[in-house]
N, C-alpha and C positions, 0 to 999 in steps of 0.2 A: 607574560605570555610565553608558553613553551615553544622552543625552536623545533622545526621539523627535522627529522632524521636524514641521514645521507641518502637513503633510498628514495625518499620523497623529493629531495632537492634535485637528484638526478632525473627523476621522472618529470618534474616540473619544467626542466630545460627543454623537453620535447614539445611543450605547449606554448604556442604564440599567444600571449595574453592580449594582444591588440586585435586578434582575429576572432571572427564568429564562424564556426564550422558547420558545414552541412551535416545532418544527423548521421549518415552512413560513414562519413569521414571521421566524425567525432567518436563513433563506436570503435573504429579501427585504431584510432589514436589512443583511446582509453585502454585498449588491450595491450598496445605497444608500451604504454607507460606503466603498466601493472608490475609491481615488484614484490608483492606479499607472497608468502609461501602457502597460501590457501586460496580456494576458489572464491574470489571477492564477489560481492553483489554490486551490479551497476545501478546507479541511482540517478534520478531526475529531480532537480530542484527548480521550482517555478516561482519567480517573484511576481506577485500579482499586483495589478493596478487598482487595489481595493483598500478600503479603510476597515481594519478588523474591529474597530470600536462601534461600527454601525451594524445593527441587526440585519438589515437588508443587503449587506455586502459580505455575508458569510458564505464560505464554499465548503461543502462536504459531499461525499458520495462514495460509491463503490465501483471499482473497475475489476472486470474479469479478464485476466491476461490469457490470451489464446495459447501461449506457449508455457504457461505456468511460471513458478518462481524458482524452480530448481531445487526445492526442498520438500520433504514430506510434511504436510500441514496436519497438526494434531487438532481434531475437532471435538469439542465438548457440547453435549446437548442437555439442557435442562428440560425435563418433561416427566410425565407420570402415566400410570395405567398402561393401556395397550400400546401407546406411542413409544414406550421404552423398547419394546420388541422391534418396532418399525425402525427406530433410530439405530439400534444395534445391528440389524440386518443390512442397513444402508451403509454401515462401515464407520459409525462414530467411534472415537477412541474411548470416550467416557460418557456415560448416560446415567442420569439420576435427578434428584431434586434436593430434598433436605440434606442428604448425605454430602452432596457436592457443595452445597452452600456452606455447610459446616467446615469442610476441608479448606475451602477458599478463605473463609474467615480466619482459619488457623495459619494461613500463609501459603497454601499450595496453589501454584499457578502454572502447572506444566501442560499448557495447551496454547494454541495459536488463535483459534476462533471459537466463540461461544454462540450457540444458537439456542433459542427457547421457544416453547409453545406458549400461547397466551394464558393458559390456565395456571401456569406456575410463576408468572411474572410478579405476583404479590410476594412470593418468597425471594425471588431473584433481586427485586428492587432494593433490598437491604444491602446488596453488594455494590451499590452505585459508586461509592467513593473508591472502593478497591478496583473495580473493573473499569470504571469510567476514565480514570487518569491513564490507564494503559490501552485505551481504545478497544476494550474487550466486552463492553456492556452490550447485550442484545438490544437491537433498535429496529423498529419497523421500517425506518427510512433506509437502513442499510440491508434490509432483507434478512435480518437474523432473528426476527420474531415471526414465526410461520405456523399455520395450522398443521396438525399431525400429518395430514396427507401430503403436505409439501416438504416434509423432512428429507426424503431421499434426494430431491432436487437441490435443496439448500446445502446439504452435506456434500453433494457432488460438486456444486459451484465452489464451495470453500476449498475442496481438494485441488481444483484446477488451477488456482492461482488468484484468489480473491484479494483485492487490495482495498482496505478502507482508508480513506484519506480525509483530511480537513485542513484548512488554512490555519497557520499558527498566528500568534500575536504579532509577529513581524511581517505578516502578509506573504509568507512563503509556504508552499506545499511541497512536502518531501515524499517521493515515490520510489519504490524499488522497481527496477525494470527487468531484472533477471540475473543469472549468474554469468560471470565473465567467460565461462567455458561454453556458453551457448553459441551456436552459429550466429553470424552477423544478421542474417535474414530473420531469425527468430527474435533477436533483440529489437530489430526495427519494427517487427510486427507488434511486439508488446508495447514499444514506445508509442506507436500509432494509436493503440487501444487506450493508453493512458491519456494522451492528448485529447482524443475524441471524447472521453468521459468527462474530463475537466471542462472542455468547451460546452458540453451539454449541461453541466452543473452551474453555468453562469447565473449569478443571482440577479434578482429584479433591480437591485440598487446599483448595479455596475454601470460606471460611466467612463468614457474615454477608452484607453487601451487596457484590455482585460488582462492579458499576460504581458508583462513588461520585459521580462528576460527569462531565459531558460539555460540551465547549466547541467552538463552531464559529468558524472564523476564515478569513482569506484569507492569501496569501503575505505581504502587507504590512500587513494591517488589524488592528483590535483584536479581542480575544476576545469572543465572545457566548455567555453561559451558556445551555445548553439545559435545558428542563424535562424531567426524566428520564421521567416517566410517559408523555407523548405520544411521546417519542423511542423508548422501548422498545416502545410500542404499534405503531410503524411495521411491526414484523416480523409483526404479525397483521392488518394493514390489507388 
């Protein structure tokens, strides 16, 4: 196991591992502990009280962050006919069908979100293995398969700060909260939106404590344990 560098070790000294922090306090501490020479992403990691091997205990969903993610989101739209013009006018970065499928099969993946209209899903479905493992496959549950008239709204939502999430095999959900350079209030607002969306996605098979623990961290920084009570209370604030 690789040792952490000196910067991480110094940052870790600022965090009391025996404590659980209020969300606002944790955000301030994460900023204080940041040492990388780039604008790190603040991340939320939720350890769920679920069994990933049970079909009725899966968690997945889409959160729209009110303050965005702090980066320009590249949107690709699979469609054809008149909808090509609609998608282009709505600001999609890449629009097409067969041509885009071929490019992706050849290894091109320069986009962050893929949206599709139902009439081309027969063509797009062959990309399941490539896009699926990267969380880029259009899916009606995540609102990325839409009729042509809904393309402007779907593209706009993707631009604002759309986060697709799902619980992994270790029962953890990993979520980006925003950039370290964001004002504290903006990060709190995004954090509240994430928690609220995960709570709404509670599966039918959930038993006992739904969220067991929550940790806030940055791309390079140490983990900061969150006090669950005030964290969950953000959704009613």
